[in-house]
C-alpha positions in Angstrom: 74.9 110.5 37.6 78.4 111.1 40.7 77.2 112.1 44.6 77.1 115.7 45.3 80.2 117.0 47.1 79.3 119.8 49.6 81.0 122.4 50.5 84.6 121.7 53.0 85.1 122.7 56.1 86.8 123.4 59.3 85.4 122.6 62.7 86.5 126.2 65.2 86.1 123.7 68.4 87.2 120.0 67.1 89.3 120.9 64.3 87.3 118.2 61.7 87.3 118.6 58.5 83.2 117.6 56.9 81.5 118.5 53.9 78.4 120.4 54.2 75.9 119.8 53.2 75.6 115.5 53.0 73.0 113.0 51.5 71.2 111.4 53.3 71.6 108.3 55.3 69.3 105.9 52.5 72.2 107.3 49.4 75.3 106.1 50.8 73.4 102.9 52.3 73.2 102.9 47.8 76.3 103.3 47.4 78.1 101.1 49.2 75.1 98.0 49.3 75.6 96.9 45.9 76.3 93.1 44.3 80.3 94.9 43.3 83.1 93.2 46.1 85.2 94.9 44.4 85.1 98.4 44.1 87.4 99.6 47.4 89.2 96.2 47.4 93.4 96.1 47.7 94.8 96.5 44.0 98.2 94.8 45.3 100.1 96.2 48.2 98.7 98.3 51.0 101.3 100.0 52.6 98.3 100.5 55.6 97.7 97.2 56.5 101.5 96.2 56.9 101.3 98.8 59.0 98.2 98.6 60.7 99.2 93.9 61.2 103.3 95.6 62.5 100.9 97.3 65.1 98.4 95.0 66.4 101.5 92.8 67.2 103.1 95.4 68.7 100.2 96.2 71.2 98.2 92.8 71.3 101.7 89.9 70.9 99.2 87.0 72.6 96.6 87.1 69.9 92.6 87.9 70.7 89.2 88.6 68.9 89.6 91.1 66.7 86.7 93.7 64.8 87.9 95.0 61.4 84.6 97.4 60.9 84.3 98.4 57.3 85.9 95.1 56.6 85.1 94.8 52.9 85.9 91.3 50.9 88.5 90.4 54.6 91.8 91.2 52.9 93.2 92.6 55.9 91.2 90.0 58.4 93.3 86.5 55.8 96.6 88.1 56.1 96.1 88.0 60.2 97.9 85.2 62.0 95.4 82.6 63.0 95.9 83.4 66.6 93.5 86.4 66.4 90.3 85.6 66.0 89.3 86.8 63.1 85.7 89.3 63.2 84.3 91.7 60.4 81.6 94.4 59.4 80.6 95.2 56.4 77.3 96.8 55.2 78.4 95.6 51.4 76.4 91.5 51.9 78.1 90.6 48.8 81.2 91.5 49.7 80.8 90.0 53.2 79.9 86.5 52.1 83.1 87.2 50.4 85.0 87.8 53.4 83.3 85.2 55.3 85.0 82.9 52.5 88.2 84.1 52.6 89.6 84.9 55.7 87.2 82.5 57.5 86.1 85.2 59.6 82.2 85.8 61.9 81.2 89.3 59.9 78.3 91.0 61.2 76.1 93.4 58.3 75.9 96.4 61.8 77.6 96.6 65.1 73.6 96.1 66.5 73.9 92.4 65.3 76.8 91.8 67.3 76.2 90.0 71.0 75.8 91.8 73.2 78.6 90.0 75.9 81.8 90.3 73.2 83.9 92.3 73.6 87.3 92.8 71.2 91.4 93.4 72.5 91.1 94.7 69.0 89.2 96.7 66.7 90.4 98.4 63.1 88.6 101.3 61.3 91.0 101.2 58.0 89.8 103.1 55.3 86.6 103.9 57.3 86.2 106.8 59.2 86.6 109.5 56.8 83.0 108.2 55.3 80.5 109.0 58.5 79.3 112.3 60.1 80.4 111.4 63.2 83.4 110.4 64.2 83.6 110.7 67.2 80.9 109.1 68.0 81.6 106.0 65.9 85.0 105.7 68.1 82.9 106.6 71.6 80.9 103.2 70.5 83.2 101.2 68.8 85.5 101.9 72.6 81.9 100.1 74.6 83.1 97.7 72.2 86.8 97.0 73.8 87.5 94.7 76.9 89.8 96.2 79.5 92.6 96.5 78.2 91.6 96.9 74.6 92.7 99.2 71.4 91.3 101.0 68.1 93.0 100.9 64.6 93.3 104.0 63.2 93.9 105.4 59.5 92.8 107.4 57.3 93.4 110.8 54.4 96.0 113.4 57.3 93.9 116.5 57.3 97.0 118.2 57.9 98.4 117.5 55.5 100.7 120.5 54.8 99.5 120.3 50.6 95.9 119.9 51.2 95.9 123.2 53.7 97.3 124.1 50.7 95.6 123.0 48.0 92.1 123.0 50.3 89.1 120.8 47.7 91.8 120.7 45.3 93.7 117.8 47.1 93.0 114.0 46.0 91.7 113.5 49.1 88.8 114.8 49.1 87.8 114.2 45.3 85.5 111.2 46.3 82.3 113.0 47.9 81.7 109.8 49.8 84.3 111.8 51.9 82.8 113.4 54.7 85.4 113.2 57.2 88.5 114.6 57.6 91.0 114.1 60.2 93.9 115.7 61.9 96.1 115.3 64.6 95.0 118.5 66.4 91.4 116.5 65.9 92.9 113.4 67.5 94.2 115.5 70.6 90.6 117.2 71.0 89.3 113.9 71.6 92.2 112.6 74.1 90.3 115.6 76.3 87.0 113.6 76.0 88.0 110.5 77.0 90.3 109.1 75.0 94.5 108.5 75.0 96.1 108.5 71.7 98.6 105.6 72.2 100.7 106.3 68.7 100.0 108.9 65.9 102.4 108.6 62.6 102.1 109.6 58.8 102.2 107.3 55.7 102.2 107.2 51.7 98.9 105.7 51.1 100.3 104.9 47.6 104.2 103.3 47.3 105.2 104.8 44.2 109.0 105.4 42.6 110.9 108.6 42.9 110.1 108.8 39.0 106.0 108.7 39.6 106.7 111.1 42.3 108.0 113.8 40.8 105.5 113.1 37.8 102.4 113.0 40.6 103.5 116.0 42.3 104.1 118.1 39.1 101.0 116.8 38.3 99.3 117.6 41.9 100.9 121.8 41.6 99.3 121.9 37.9 95.6 121.1 39.6 96.3 122.4 43.3 96.7 125.9 41.0 94.9 125.8 37.7 92.3 123.4 38.7 89.8 124.1 35.1 92.7 124.3 32.5 94.2 121.2 34.4 90.6 119.4 33.6 90.3 120.7 31.1 94.0 119.3 29.7 93.6 116.5 31.4 90.1 115.6 29.6 91.4 115.8 26.4 94.6 114.0 26.8 91.9 111.3 27.8 89.6 111.7 25.0 93.0 111.9 22.6 93.6 107.9 24.0 90.0 106.5 24.0 90.5 106.4 27.8 87.8 107.1 30.2 87.1 110.1 32.9 89.4 110.1 35.6 88.9 108.2 38.9 90.6 110.7 40.9 92.6 113.8 41.3 96.9 113.1 41.5 98.9 113.9 44.3 97.9 109.6 45.8 101.4 109.1 47.2 103.0 112.6 46.7 103.4 112.9 50.4 103.1 111.6 54.2 99.5 112.7 53.4 98.2 109.5 55.8 97.5 108.6 59.2 97.4 105.9 61.8 96.3 106.4 65.4 95.8 104.0 68.2 93.3 105.0 70.0 92.4 104.3 73.8 89.7 104.8 76.7 91.6 106.4 78.8 93.1 105.1 81.0 94.4 102.3 79.0 98.0 102.6 78.8 
């Protein structure tokens, strides 16, 4: 049974885009904590991981303790070189075991399990912050686990992507009902006035595709954005003719640099 999506809104004060209403915490707990270890696993190259590792090497070149919040099966942690001591948080216990086996990391099931004195030189929040109802509270909580010169590295969809602003809920990143909070540079500027500094910001394409696939994706994006009901009927008919299962996404991934990578530090740490 698919999750209910709710409506999409933007806060007039902080510019956060969000879903309302959202489900109770138990519904999301059941979605994330299951026996699967491949639901959110990477299939092929992950441009965000390459960017994260590059930024980590640039800002923490001498290694240190790194925490991947929402590490799933350890795909990103396993790519870090040995100078970084690997740690993870993962709610899915089966995936946590897989992360331990693949990366040798210390993995906890929640932040509350981290030893009180433990601090990290870098904390990574990759494709996770869009799943939490209060991203500012999460940033503040994790910032409290940093060393004095520590950094947070966040990747997620960019809520101010031009096509997202044009098509609203008909943007592919909104297709997933478990995505409930959507960040933008405007939201980041807001929190930078509330105890944080933005050290780095960049946009990137979440999916790397060739020019032909990008062009086809752009046409599908326009069709879905302008005529969603017609597009869904036509694509559903095509899938039935080809004996394929229902689509697991909406068109648009890879069409534009619709994701952001941001490096955050507690204010005053430059």
